[in-house]
N, C-alpha and C positions, 0 to 999 in steps of 0.2 A: 266475297268479291266487292271491291269498292265501286260505288256508283255515284254519279254526279248529275245534277240538273242545272242547266243554265237558262236563265230567263232575263228578259229586259223589259224595261218600262220607261215611259217618258214622264219626267217630273220637272218641277220648277225649283231651281237652286238659287243661292244668293252669293255673290262675290262681294267681299268687303270693299273692293275698289270700284267695281262697275255695276253693282246692284244685281237685280234678278236676271236670270237667264234660263232657258229651257234646254234640257239635255236628256240623253238616254242613259239610264243607270243599268248596269249589268249585275244580276244577282246569281251567284254561284253557290249551290247547295250540294255539299258532298259529305259522305260518311266520315272521311278522314279529317277534313278541315272544318267541317261545319258550314254554317251559312255566312258567306262574305258578300259584301256589296262594293262595287267599283263605280264610283261617281265620276261623271265627266268633268274635265277641267273647264274653267271659264274660257270660252272661245276668244274673248277680247284680250284676256291675259296671254293666251297662246299666240295670238296675232302680234301683240306687242313684243313678246319674247322672240318670235321669229324675226321681226323687224330689227330688234336690237342685235341679234346674232348676224343678220345680213349686213347691218351697218358696220359691225366689228370686222366682218370678213372683207368688206369693201375698203375699210380703213387700213387693214393689214395689207391687202393687195396693193393699195396706193403707196404705202410705205415701202413695200418690197420693190415696186416699180421705180420709186424715186431713188432707192439705194442702187438699183441697177443703172439708172441714168447717171448717178454720181460716179459710179465705177467707170462709166464710159466718158466721163468728164464733160457731160452735157450740162450747160448752165441753166438755172431755174427759168430764165426768160424763155427758153426753148422747150420746156417740159411739155407744153401743149402743141408744139409744132409737128404737124403731120402732112402727108400728101393731101389729105381730105380738106384741110383748111388753108391750103396755099392759094393765094389770090393771083392766078395767072391772067392778068388783065390786058395783055397784048400778045401778039403773035410770037414774039421772041421768047417770052416767059412760058407760053404754051409749049413751044418746042423744047425748051430747057426742062420743063416739068416732065414731059414725056420721056426725054432722055434719062433723067434721074430715076423715074419710076421703072423704066426698063432695066437700068443698071442695078437697082435694088432687087429686082426679080431674078437677074442673072449677073451677079457681081464679078465681072471679068475685066481686066485691063485697068485703065485709069480715066478719071475725069479731072479736067482742069477748069475751075470756075474763075473767071476773071471779070472785073468790072468795079465800078465805084461802090461806095458804101450804101447800104439800105435798099438793095433791090432784089433780095431773096436768096442770095447764095447760101448763107448759113441755114436758113429755114429748110431749103431743099437738101443740103448736106446732112443735117440732123435727121430729116425724114428717111433718108437712105440708111443712116447709121442705125436707127431704131429697127429697121427691117433686117439688116445684115448682122448686126452686133460688131463690136470692136471698140475703138477709142478715138477721141478727137482732141488734138492739142494745137495750140498756136506754135509757130516756130520758136517764139520767145520762150514759151513754157518748156519746150524740149531742151533748149539751151540751158535754162536754169536747172532742170533736173540733172543734166549731165554734169554741170559744174558742182552741184551739191553732192553728187555721188562720191566725190573725193573724201568727204567727211561724213557721209550719211550711211544708213543701214543698207540701202540699195546700191549695188555697185553699177558702174557704167555698163558693164557687159550685160547685166540683167535688164537694164533699161533698154539697151539696144536690141536685145533678144525679144523683148515684149513688142517693140515697135515693128520688128521684122516678122512676127508670127501671129499677131492678132488678126481675126477674120477680115477686118477692114480698118485701115488707118486713114484718118483725115488730118492733114496739116493745114491749118488756117493761118492767114496773115503772113504768108511766105515772105512778103516784102518788108515786114515791120521788124527787122532785126538787122543789125549792122553786118554787112558782108565780111566774112573772115574765113580763114583757112579752116578753122574748127567747124564753122557752120557748114561749109561746103563738104567737108569730110563726112560728117554724120548724115547729111542729106544724101550724098552720093552713095554711102554705104546702105542706108535704109532703102532708098529707091532701087538700088541694084539687087539687094537681097529679095525684096518683094517681087521684083521683075523675074528673078530666077525661080522663085517659088510659086509663080503664077498667082500671087495674092493681090487683090484690088487695092487701089490707092486713090484718094481724092486730094487734090491740091487746090487751095483757095487763095486768091491774091487780089488786092485792090490795084490791079494793073491792067495794061492793055498789051497787045502784041506789037512787036516792033514794026511790022508792016502797016499797022494802023496808027502809028505815032505821028502826031502833028507838031511836036515840039521841034523847034529849030536848033536849040542848043542840045548837044549830045555830050555824054550819054544821058538819056532821059531817066530820071529816077522811077518812072512808072512803067518802063518797058519790062515785061516779064523776063525776057531773055537776059537782062542785066542782073537778074537775081538768081539765076540757075546756071550751073556749069553745063558745058556741052554734053557730057556723058549723061547727065540727068535729063536734059532736053531730049536727047536721042531716044532714051528708054520711054519717056513720057509720050513722045510723038508716035512711036512705033505702034503701040496698042492703046492709045488714048484718044479722047475726044475733048476738044476745047469748047466750052460753053461760054459765050459772051453775054454779059449782063449790062446792057447799055441803057436801061430804063432810068427814069428819074428816081431820085431817092424816095422810096415808099414812105419812110418814116417822116420825111419832110412834107410829103403830100398829106399825110394824116394830120400833122401839126397845123398845116395851112388850112385844112378843112375845119379843124376844131376852132382855130382862131377866127375864121370867117363866121362860124356859127355863133361864137361868143360876141363878136362885133355886131351881128345881126340882132 
């Protein structure tokens, strides 16, 4: 009958990299295998090895996250944009922030974000997108994709089907494309299909509502109603919320602050 004796003892060992260290050596003595000793590894080497593997895991996780953001068409400037770092510095932005966070938790209906540049529309829209998943395009990008489909690998129907089925679709810069029958056709189709399928949609425009317009000359190029057909407006208004962003340009505010500090 085979028998084995296992003992341990504390000894001082030496690592070529870190020098001496103390550890517990295990001594196994058996009739079948004889006497074998199992020395402990250098704890500093083990720590470094674990730190290296942890760094590699974090690097891989970051790469996978970036690939996901790219597939959602999120630009690098907004990789770090989240609800947690949004600066809601006035009552209007606090209200918009809360609306967007509630929308991300329960993505139903539509959000229409309107206002001038640099006051947080894209930051909040991206924050919602990261929670819900989907894709974000400017109206111009969609137009280019559709035009390229005639000679590209991806057909127009495939592009339209993606826009109509992703969990969340964000269309930015609605006003920055020349109004045409083609634009209104794809906009009407996409908004209509997402409406019928109860899928959420966010529209972003550097515009204002017609009732808030102060321009004397009409039509005003910044009135939202002049960029969307009646059928689109009807579906958007029925189950949508309009968020106005009337704050000062935040980027201009930061630049002004930096210039003031430089001057001082």
